[in-house]
Every structure is written in C-alpha cells, then in structure tokens.
N, C-alpha and C positions, 0 to 999 in steps of 0.2 A: 438774637432779637429779644427785646424785653417783652414781658407779658402784655403790656399795653399795646405795643405795635402789632403783635400777633393777634390779639383780640380785635383790634380795630380792623385789621385787614380781613380777618375771617368774617366779621359781622358785615363789612362792606360788600364782600363777595356774595354772602348769603342774601343780602338786601337786593343786590342787582340781579342775581341769577333767579331769585324767586319772584321778582317783580319786573318782568321783561318790558313793561311799559316805560321803565326808566331808560331803556336803550334809546328811545326817541330823544330824550334829553342829551344823551351822550353824542348823538349825531351832530348836534349843533354846538355842544360845549367844546368840541374840537377847535372851534374858532377862537375860544378864549385863550388857549395856549397854556402849556404847563412850564414849570420852572426849567426843566432840562432843555426844552425847545427854545426858550428865550436865551439861555446861555449859549447854545449852539449858534443861534442867530447872531448874537453879539460877537462871538469869536470869529465867525466866518466873515462878518462885515469888516471887522478890524484887520483880519489876516489878509483878506483879498483886496483891501483898500477901496472897497465900494463906496465908502463915505469920504474919500479924499477930496481935496479941492479940485483936482483935475477931473475926477469922476463927475462931480457936480457940474463943472463947466461943460463937459461932454453931454451930460443929461439935458441941460437947458439948451444946448446948441442943436443937438440932433435927436436925442432920445425921445422927447415928447413928440416931436414932429413925426418920427418914424413910427412910433406906437399908434398915434392917431391915424396916420396914413394907412397902416395895416388893418386897423380896426374898422375904420369907416370908409375905406377906399371904394367899396362896392356900393355905397349909398350915393345916389345921384341927386336927391332933392333935399332942400333944407328941412322940409316936413319929415322926411324919413330919418334924417339925422337927429331931429328933436325927439321923435318917437323912440329911436334906439337909445338915446341918452336917458330918457324917462324910464324905459324898461330896465336898463342897467341900474339906475338909481333905485327903482322900486325893489329890485332883487337884492341889492345891498342892504336896504332898509329892512326888508323882511328877514334876511339872515341875521342881522344884528339884533333885531327884536326877538327872534326865536332863541338866539344864543343867551341873551340877558334873561329872558323869561325862564329858560331852562336852568339857570343858576338858582333862582328862587324855587323853582319846582322841585329840583332834586334835593335841595337842602331841606325843604319842608317834608318831602316824602321820606327821606332818610331819618329825620328826627321822629316822625310819627311811627315809622316801623320800629325804631329803637325803643319806643314806648309801648310796643305791642298793640298799636292802634291800627285799625283798618285804613287803608289809603286808597283813594280813588284818583285816577289820572286827572280828571277834570277839576277836582278840588286843588291838587298840587299845581296844576297849570294856572288856575285862577290866582293862587297865592303868588306865583311868579309874576303874573300880570300886575298884581297889586303893588309889588315892590319893584316894578320895572325901573321907574325913574331914579330911585335912589341907587340901585345897583348899576344902572347905566352911567350915572355921574361918577360913581366910584371907579368903574373900569375905564371909562373914557378919560378921566383925569390921570389915572395911572398910565395909560397908553401915551398920552400927550407928554407927560413928564419923562417917561421912559425914552421915547423917541427923540425928544429934545436933547436929553443928556447923551444918548447914543450918537446923534449927529454931531453934537458939540465935541465930544471926545474924539470922534473920527476925524473931524476937521483939524482939531488941535494936533493930533498924532501925525497928520499929513504935512503940517507946516513946520514941525520941529526939525532942527538940524539933524542930519544923518550921523552915523557913527555910533559909538558906544552910548553917548549921552542921549541921542535920539531914540535908540532902542530901549534904553532904560525908561525914559519918559513914556514911550509907547506902551510898554508893559504895565506901567503904573496906571495909565489912562484906561487900558483894557480891564484891569482888575477893578478900578473904580466903576467902570461902566457895568461890569458883571454884578458888582455889589449893589449898585443902585437898582438894577433890574430885579434882582432877587428880593430885595427889601420891598420894593413896590408890589411885586407879585404876591408876596406873603400878606402884606397889609391889605391889599385889595381883596384877597380871598377871605381873610378873617373879617374884614369890614362887611362884606356882602353877607357872610353867615350871621354876623351880629344883627344886621338889618332884618333878615328873615327869621332867624331863630329867637331873637330877643326883642324884635320890633323897635330897635333903637333909631333915633333920628340920625340923619346923615353925618353931621359933625361929631356926634357922640360915638357913632359906630367907628369912624376913622380913628378917633382918639383912642378908644378902647382897643382897637385892632393894633395900633402902634404899641400900646402898652403891653398887650398880650405877646406880641412878637418880640419886643425887647426883653421881656422876662423869660421867653422860651425860644430864643433864636437858634440855639444849638439843637434842640429837639425838632424844630421845624425843618432845619437843614437835613437832619437824619431821616426824617419822614420823606422828604423830597428825594433823597438818595435811594431809599428803599423802593419808592414808587417808580423811580427811573429804572432801577435794576429789573423790576417786574416787567416794565414796558419793554425793556431791551430783550429780555428772555422771550416774551410773547411775540415780539416782532421777528426775532430770529427763528422761532418755531414756525411762525406763519410763512416766512420766506422759504424755509426748508420744505414745508408741506406743499407749497405752491410749486416748487421745483419738481417734487415727486409726481404731483398731479399733471404738470405740464409735459413731462417727458413722453408718456404714451400718446398724448394729443399731438405733439409735434412729430413724433415718428409716423403716426398714421397720416398726418397732413403731408409729410414728405413723400410717403408711399403713394398717396392719391395723386399728388401733383406730378410725380414721375410717371404715373399711369395715365396722365392726361385727364385727370378728374379734378382739375383745379377748382371748380366750383364747390365740390365737396370739401376740398382742402380748406377753402376760405371759411366754410361753415364751422369746421373744427377750430380754426384759429380764432374766429370771433367768439365761439363758445368758450374757449379757454380764457379769452380776455374778459368776457362777462363774468365767469366764475371767479377770476382773480379780483375784479373790481368789487363784486358782491362780498367776497370774503374779507377784503380789506375794510370795506365800509361797516360791515356787521361787527367784526372783531374790534375795529377801532372805536365804534360806538359803545360796545360793552366795556372796553378798557377805560375809556374816558369817563363813563358813568361810574365805574368802580372807583376811579381816582377821586372824583368829586365827592362821592359818598364817603370814602375813607377820610378825606380832609374834614368833612362835616363831623364825623365821629371823633376824629382826632382833636378837632376844635373843642368839642364837649369835654374831653379829658383835660385839655389845657385850661379851659375856662373854669373847671371845677377846682383848680389849684393843684392837680396831681403833678408830680415830678416824674417825667417819663424818659428823659435823656439817658441813653445807654452810656455815653461817655462820662456823664456826671456820676452814674452808678459805678463805673470802673474807678473813677477818681476817689469815690468814697471808700471802696474796698482797699485801694492802694494806700490811702492815708489812714485807714483803720478807724475812721470816725464818720459820723453822720453829718451830712450837709443839710442845713435848714431848708425846708420846702420853699420853693419859689413863691414869691408874693404875686398875687393877682394884680 
C-alpha cells in the first residue's frame, strides 16, 4: 500500500472514531451505495436473469398485483389506503433527504477536521442542507442513467440467440454494464465533493469530476478495491463475533425450552436478535462514514495533482524511468 493510501485510511479512521457524530451520517449514507455493492447488484441481476424479457412480463402480469395485494390487503377503506401511501412516500422522502444531506455533511466535516478546525454537527448538517439540491440532482441522474443502462443490457442479453455467440455477447454486455456503473459511481462521488468542498456549480462539478476520474481512473479503482477488502474483513469479523455471542444464548434458550420455560427462551432469542441488529447497524454506520471520509481525503490528494496509483509506481520502477505526473 502506498503512503498516500495508508495516510488517507489512517486519517479517515481517526476522523470518524474521534468524531462519533459522523456515525449518524453513516447510518443514512448506506443508502447511497458503494462501488462493490453496485457491482454485485449488476452481476446478480445479469446472472439470475432478473432483467430478462420473461421476467419483466411476469412482473407486469402478476408481480405488481401480488405485491400490492400483500401490502394493502388489510386496508379496507380508500382513505386508509391513501394515508398508508402518503406515510410510505413521506418515509422514502425523509430517508432520501437525510442520505443526500449526509453526503454534504460528512464531506464538510472531514475537510474541516483535516484542516484542524473545530467542527460542530449542526454546522456540517447545515452545509449538507445548503448543497442538497445539487447533490440530489447528481446522485439522482447517476441512478437513472445507471438503471437505464442496467435494464437495457439485461433485456438485450435475454433476447440474444443462445449458444457460444449468445454467451459471448452476454459477457460483453455484463462488462459494459459494470463499467458504466463504476464510472457513474466515481463521477457522482467526485462531483458531490466538488460541490461541497469547492462550491462549484452543478455543471462545472460534473465536468471536473469526469476530468478528475479520467486522469486518475486506475488510482480510483485501487482505492475502491482497498475499501472493499476492508469492508469484507470487517463483515467477516462481525459475523464470527455474532456467532460466538449467539452460541451461549441459543444453548440457554434450548435448555429453557426443554424445561418448559418457553417464555424465558423467547426472551433470550429476542435479546440475541436485538444485539445482532444493533451491532450490524452501529458497525455498518461507522464503516460507511469511514468510507466516505476516506473518499473525501483521497479526492483532496487527487485534486492536488498527486500521483497515487500503486500500479503506476510499479510500472515506473520496472521501466527504470519516472512517469510525468498526471495532469489535473
């Protein structure tokens, strides 16, 4: 790992651990999605054929009807249905608003902490509100284009003839889909940081983000891989820890249930479930806040014109010459 990566990761961890108010942002930044999650989503959709022509036909034929029937089957009046829909809509709007505000809040807080300035949660939250609409347009546009391309490639893959040719075309479409998803994710992230950290207009932020990514695409992918590996290790450690915690609870619950104390057994089971949910939520929030903080610090390194790619460094050493720094 190059000094830039290790420095960025160390600073990001110190920022998040010492400023626990940032965990609140991480709780909602989960909904933004990271690069690895988007890749897994695209691959599973293509591999399972969930975007195929037959799947869409089935969805329109019975999927929507069954979903609405299960969700609203217990509602007897039109007024109750309207109220339920309004509540659901309000919840979605609130989560989206908090997620987008959290982007601006954590970018501002991370930059201020990096400058050794005091940061108050209400100030960073206000900054996130100030840049809400610009960041909302950035992420909404990226999601629309991403899903349009995902659905298009999925449909095309489903109607291509079978056999070797069809398999080859399907792989090509999958790679294209993954590539577009990654590019959009990086550009949206960098554009949002440009908006908050540099106060750039929407169009300028997107243009500069595309330029920054095109000049540093290899370093961006390396950073994404490092953060994915960290997330994988943390998730594995959390799973193992929960298993060790769960074993005594389950054994005690089995003993109590055998002794006809099923009520106490249920208490232990629900306690175990509550502990598991709380652990996942807290650690997930910390990890997501850490990732966005790391991306903000990494952006600063790239925007300053530093060359950080480890692969480029290897290439320089192998070739025995210095490669000119990447242009901003």
